[in-house]
C-alpha positions in Angstrom: -4.5 -7.0 16.0 -5.1 -10.5 14.8 -2.4 -13.1 15.1 -1.7 -16.2 13.1 -1.6 -19.4 15.2 1.9 -20.7 15.4 1.1 -24.4 15.6 0.2 -26.7 12.8 -2.8 -28.8 13.9 -2.8 -31.1 10.9 -0.3 -33.6 12.3 -1.2 -35.7 15.3 1.5 -36.3 17.9 2.6 -39.9 18.2 3.4 -41.5 21.6 6.8 -40.2 22.8 6.2 -36.7 21.2 7.0 -37.5 17.6 4.6 -36.8 14.8 2.4 -39.6 13.7 2.5 -40.7 10.1 -0.7 -41.1 8.1 -1.7 -43.1 5.1 -3.0 -40.1 3.2 -1.3 -39.1 -0.1 -0.5 -35.6 1.2 -0.1 -34.4 4.8 -1.4 -31.1 5.9 2.0 -30.0 7.3 2.8 -27.9 4.2 -0.7 -26.4 3.7 -2.2 -23.4 5.3 -5.7 -24.9 5.7 -5.7 -24.4 9.5 -4.9 -20.7 9.4 -6.6 -19.3 6.3 -8.7 -16.9 8.3 -5.7 -14.7 8.7 -3.8 -15.5 5.5 -4.4 -14.7 1.8 -2.9 -17.4 -0.5 -2.2 -16.5 -4.1 -1.5 -19.1 -6.8 1.2 -17.8 -9.1 3.2 -19.0 -12.0 6.3 -16.9 -12.9 9.8 -17.3 -14.1 12.5 -16.7 -11.5 15.9 -15.8 -13.0 19.5 -15.7 -12.0 22.0 -13.4 -13.7 25.7 -14.5 -13.7 26.9 -11.2 -15.1 28.0 -9.1 -12.1 30.1 -6.6 -14.0 27.6 -4.3 -15.5 26.4 -1.3 -13.5 23.3 0.8 -14.1 24.6 3.9 -12.3 21.1 5.3 -11.7 19.9 2.1 -9.9 23.2 1.7 -8.1 23.1 5.2 -6.8 19.7 4.6 -5.4 21.1 1.4 -3.8 23.9 3.4 -2.2 21.4 6.0 -0.9 19.3 3.2 0.6 22.3 1.8 2.5 22.9 5.2 4.0 19.3 5.9 4.8 18.4 2.9 7.0 16.6 3.5 10.3 15.6 1.3 13.2 11.9 1.2 14.1 12.7 0.2 17.6 15.2 2.9 18.5 14.7 5.7 16.1 11.0 6.3 17.0 10.0 7.7 20.4 7.4 5.1 21.5 7.0 6.6 25.0 4.2 9.1 24.1 1.0 8.1 25.7 -1.9 7.8 23.2 -5.4 7.2 24.6 -7.6 5.9 21.8 -11.1 7.4 21.9 -10.1 10.4 24.0 -11.4 13.8 23.0 -9.9 14.9 19.7 -10.7 18.2 18.1 -9.6 19.4 14.7 -6.9 21.5 16.4 -5.6 18.7 18.6 -5.0 16.2 15.8 -8.1 15.8 13.6 -7.1 18.0 10.7 -6.8 15.1 8.3 -10.5 14.3 9.0 -11.7 17.9 8.8 -13.7 17.1 5.7 -16.3 15.3 7.9 -17.8 18.6 9.2 -18.9 19.5 5.6 -22.4 19.8 4.3 -24.2 16.5 3.9 -21.9 14.7 6.4 -23.3 11.5 7.8 -21.5 12.0 11.1 -23.4 13.9 13.8 -21.5 16.4 15.9 -21.5 14.2 19.0 -19.7 11.5 17.0 -16.9 13.6 15.6 -14.3 12.5 18.0 -15.2 8.8 17.4 -15.0 9.3 13.7 -11.6 11.0 13.9 -10.2 8.1 15.8 -11.8 5.5 13.5 -10.5 7.4 10.5 -7.0 7.4 11.9 -7.3 3.6 12.7 -8.5 2.9 9.2 -5.7 5.0 7.6 -3.0 3.4 9.7 -4.4 -0.1 9.1 -4.4 0.5 5.3 -0.8 1.8 5.5 0.1 -1.4 7.3 -1.6 -3.7 4.8 -0.1 -1.8 1.9 3.4 -2.1 3.4 3.0 -5.8 3.7 1.9 -5.9 0.1 5.0 -3.9 -0.9 7.1 -6.3 1.1 5.9 -9.4 -0.8 5.6 -7.9 -4.3 9.1 -6.4 -4.1 10.5 -9.7 -3.0 8.9 -11.1 -6.2 10.9 -8.5 -8.2 14.1 -9.9 -6.6 13.3 -13.2 -8.2 11.9 -12.1 -11.6 13.7 -9.0 -12.8 16.6 -10.0 -15.1 18.9 -7.1 -14.2 21.3 -7.7 -11.3 21.4 -4.1 -10.1 17.6 -4.1 -10.0 17.6 -7.3 -8.0 20.1 -5.8 -5.5 18.1 -2.6 -5.1 14.8 -4.5 -4.8 16.3 -6.7 -2.0 17.3 -3.5 -0.1 13.7 -2.3 -0.6 12.4 -5.5 0.9 14.3 -4.6 4.1 12.7 -1.1 4.0 9.2 -2.6 3.7 9.8 -5.1 6.6 10.7 -2.1 8.8 7.6 -0.2 7.7 5.4 -3.2 8.5 7.1 -3.4 11.9 6.5 0.3 12.7 2.9 0.4 11.6 2.1 -2.9 13.2 3.5 -1.8 16.6 1.7 1.6 16.3 -1.7 0.0 15.5 -1.3 -2.7 18.1 0.3 -0.8 21.0 -0.9 2.8 20.5 -4.3 2.5 18.9 -5.4 -1.0 20.0 -7.9 -0.8 17.1 -7.5 -2.0 13.5 -9.4 -2.5 10.2 -9.1 -5.4 7.7 -7.5 -4.7 4.4 -9.7 -2.6 2.0 -11.2 -4.8 -0.7 -9.8 -2.7 -3.5 -6.3 -2.9 -2.2 -6.7 -6.6 -1.5 -7.8 -7.2 -5.1 -4.9 -5.3 -6.5 -2.4 -7.1 -4.4 -3.9 -10.4 -5.5 -3.6 -9.4 -9.1 0.1 -8.3 -8.6 1.1 -11.5 -6.8 -0.5 -13.7 -9.5 1.1 -11.6 -12.3 3.9 -13.3 -14.2 5.1 -10.1 -16.0 7.6 -8.3 -13.8 7.1 -4.8 -15.4 3.4 -4.9 -14.4 4.5 -5.6 -10.8 6.6 -2.5 -11.0 3.6 -0.5 -12.5 1.2 -1.7 -9.8 3.4 -1.4 -6.7 6.2 1.2 -7.4 4.0 3.5 -9.5 0.4 3.2 -8.4 0.4 1.9 -4.8 3.7 3.7 -3.7 2.7 6.8 -5.7 -0.5 7.1 -3.7 1.1 6.2 -0.4 3.8 8.8 -0.5 1.3 11.7 -0.7 -1.0 10.1 1.9 2.0 9.6 4.2 3.1 13.2 3.8 -0.4 14.5 4.6 -0.7 12.2 7.6 2.7 13.4 9.0 1.2 16.9 9.3 -2.5 16.1 9.8 -2.5 13.5 12.6 -2.1 14.7 16.1 0.3 12.5 18.0 4.0 12.7 17.5 4.5 8.9 17.1 2.5 8.5 13.9 3.8 11.8 12.6 7.3 10.5 13.0 6.5 7.1 11.5 4.8 8.5 8.4 7.6 11.1 7.8 10.3 8.4 7.9 8.4 6.0 5.8 7.6 8.7 3.2 11.3 9.4 2.9 11.9 5.7 2.0 9.0 5.6 -0.5 10.5 8.5 -2.5 13.4 6.2 -3.3 11.1 3.3 -4.1 9.2 5.4 -6.7 12.5 6.6 -8.2 13.5 2.9 -8.5 10.3 2.1 -10.4 10.7 5.1 -12.7 14.4 4.2 -13.4 13.6 0.6 -14.1 10.7 1.3 -16.5 11.9 4.4 -18.3 12.1 3.8 -22.1 10.5 0.4 -21.8 7.1 1.1 -23.2 8.4 2.7 -26.3 9.8 -0.7 -27.3 6.7 -3.0 -26.8 4.1 -4.0 -29.3 0.7 -2.2 -29.5 -1.0 -5.3 -28.0 1.5 -5.4 -25.1 1.0 -1.7 -24.5 -2.8 -2.1 -24.4 -2.4 -4.9 -21.8 -0.5 -2.5 -19.6 -3.1 0.1 -20.1 -5.9 -2.4 -19.2 -4.0 -3.1 -16.0 -3.6 0.5 -15.1 -7.3 1.2 -15.7 -8.3 -1.5 -13.3 -5.7 -0.4 -10.7 -6.8 3.2 -10.9 -10.5 2.2 -10.4 -9.7 -0.1 -7.5 -7.6 2.6 -5.7 -9.9 5.5 -6.3 -12.8 3.6 -4.8 -10.6 2.7 -1.8 -11.1 6.2 -0.4 -14.9 6.1 0.0 -14.6 4.9 3.7 -17.2 2.2 3.5 -15.6 0.3 6.3 -15.7 3.3 8.6 -19.3 4.1 7.9 -20.2 0.5 8.6 -18.2 0.2 11.8 -19.8 3.4 13.2 -23.3 2.1 12.2 -23.9 5.2 10.1 -25.9 5.4 6.9 -23.5 3.7 4.5 -25.1 5.0 1.3 -25.2 8.5 2.6 -21.5 8.1 3.7 -20.5 6.9 0.2 -22.3 9.7 -1.5 -20.7 12.2 0.9 -17.2 10.8 0.3 -17.8 10.8 -3.5 -19.1 14.4 -3.7 -17.6 16.3 -0.8 -15.2 18.9 -2.3 -12.5 18.3 0.3 -12.6 14.6 -0.2 -12.5 15.1 -4.0 -9.5 17.4 -3.6 -7.8 14.9 -1.3 -8.1 12.1 -3.9 -6.8 14.5 -6.6 -3.8 15.3 -4.4 -3.1 11.6 -3.9 -3.1 10.8 -7.7 -0.9 13.8 -8.6 2.3 11.7 -8.1 0.8 8.7 -10.0 -0.1 11.0 -13.0 3.3 12.6 -13.0 5.1 9.2 -13.1 2.8 7.8 -15.8 3.5 10.8 -17.9 7.3 10.2 -17.4 6.9 6.6 -18.5 4.8 7.4 -21.6 1.8 5.6 -20.1 -0.6 8.6 -19.7 -2.6 7.5 -22.7 -6.0 8.9 -23.8 -7.7 5.9 -22.2 -6.0 6.5 -18.9 -6.7 10.2 -19.0 -10.3 9.6 -19.7 -10.7 7.4 -16.7 -8.8 9.8 -14.4 -11.2 12.6 -15.5 -14.3 10.4 -15.2 -13.4 9.4 -11.7 -12.7 13.1 -10.8 -9.1 12.2 -9.9 -7.7 15.2 -11.7 -9.1 18.6 -12.6 -9.6 19.1 -16.4 -7.4 22.2 -16.5 -4.6 20.2 -14.9 -5.0 17.3 -17.3 -5.1 19.8 -20.2 -1.7 21.2 -19.1 -0.2 17.7 -18.9 1.9 16.9 -22.0 
C-alpha cells in the first residue's frame, strides 16, 4: 500500500523552529505539489447550498436514514481479523478460486502452472478496485451533501459518507495487512470519478455513483462474498453489500420522477453521460492490469476477457442492477439499450423483455 507523506516540504524551517517567510506571491503550504504521486486533484466549480427549511420530510428518504442509523457496524470489532492469510500460497478453485474459475477456459492466456498466481492477483486486483471505488463514493457522496437542495437528502448523504469511510477502512486494512499486494485504480474508474468530481449538476453525480458505480459494486460484492476463499474478505464484502443496497435505494428515491420533467436537451446530456459511464465501466473488466503484472500476452488476455463466455456472463450479471434502476428512472432509452447490446452487457432476449 502506498502512503501519502505527512509533511509539507514547501516551507523551510526558520531558526528556532518556526516556518520561514518567503517573498513569493503564493507559498506552497496550501498546494499538493509535493505529494501528487499519490493524489488525484480535480478542479471543480459547483454551487453549494444550504436549506433553512427543516420541517419538510420525505418519508422515503427519512426511512432510509433511520435504517442507516440502525445498520452501522465497526470495521475494527465486527470483522474477525485473526484469520491467517498467506498471499501466494496454493489456491485451487475449491479452496477459494471460484471467482476466477473462468481462467481455465479455452483460449486462456494463463498456463496451468500459473493458475494459483493468477487467482491471487485477481483477488488483489478486485479488492484494490473495491477500495478505490469506495474512496470515490466517499468523496462524491460528500459532494452531494453540499449540492443537493433537499435537507433530507443532505442528511442521508452525510450518513452514507460515514458508511463509505468505514468501507475504505475495511478494504484498506484487508489489502494492506492480509494481502500485502495492491493495484492502482483502473483507468476507466479513475476517469469516471474525475468526471463526477468535476461535474456541477448534482443529479449526474447521483447517476454516476448511486446508479452506475454502486449498481455494479453490489453484484460484484455479492459474488465475491461467495466466490473468494478466506472468511475475512467474505465477511467484508457481505457487510459492505448490505450498505450498498441502501445507497442504491437512496439514488432511486432521489431521482424518481425527475427525468420526466427535464427538457429534451437536458435528457440527452444525461444520456450522453450514461453512454460514457457504461463504456468506461464495461472495459474496466478486461483485466489489462493483471495480464501486464503477470507478464502474460496482454492482447491475448484482452481478447480472452472479451470473448470468454463466463467473463461475458459475469459482466452481464454486474450490469443487471444498473439496467433495472435505469428502467425505473426512465433512463433506459434506445441509445442506452443499443450500447448495452453492442457491448454484450445484456442478452438480447433479456433486453427485449425489459419494458
